[in-house]
Residue, then its C-alpha position, 0 to 999 in steps of 0.5 A: m682475615g679471610t676476606v684479605a687472604g682471598a682476594s690475594r689469590a685472586r689478583p694473579h688471576r686478575r693479574w695473568l687476565r690483564r696480561v693476555l687483555l694486553i695481548v689481544l688487544s695489542f693483536a689488533f691494535y697493530p694492523a689497524f694502526v699500519l692500515g690506518t696509516v698507509y690507507m692515509a697516506t694513500s688517499r692522501s697521494d696524487l698518484p694514478g694507478g691505484r690497482h696495479g699502477p704506481k699508487d698501489a706501487y706505493r701503498h705497497t711499499l709504503a705498508s712494507a716500510t712501516v712493518a719493517y720499521t714498527g716490528s721486524a723485516r720478517w715480519v714482512d716476509w711472513v705476511t708477503f708469504v701469508m697475502e701473496g704467496d711466492g708470486r710465480g704465475d701471476a705479474a700483480r703478485l710478482m710487483d708486490v712481493h718485489n715491492n714489499r722487498i724493498g719497503a722492508r729494506i726502507g723501514a729496516d734502515a729508516r733512522n726516523w720516521n719522516e726518513m722511512n716516508a721520505a725514502v719511500l716517496q723517493a723509490v716509487e718517483a725513481g720506478g717504473v713499469t715491469i722493472e726487474d732491478e731489486d732496487r727499483i719500485t715496479w708497477l703493471p703498464p697503464e692499461r692494467w690499471q685500474d682507479r680504484w686502491y682499496 
């Protein structure tokens, strides 16, 4: 009889431990999912300018769209602030902040995954050098581009 009662008392502890483990694994899995899907798509892209160019803009926009689509545009704001600050004083950071905002809007408005990906690519194709329009993707001039993107 003592064994059954002891097992009953251990179960709530195990459930709590399983829930904590599930939460921890979820927090580890989600960034891996976002980075994996974004880096896979970016590596397949024929866009030039891996750093500071169109490919960089694509990577930032797609990552932000993915986070907004699968989570929340608010999450994009938080990650952008942590990674880029407010973007002041640095053209590359300002570009990233700008493109992250556009990606967040695309992801938040998308009805499905394919629509989101197509909208990101379309937005990048309509982008250009040092654009200040809130609705257009931007990147730096070609002399600032670097081939590496990772």
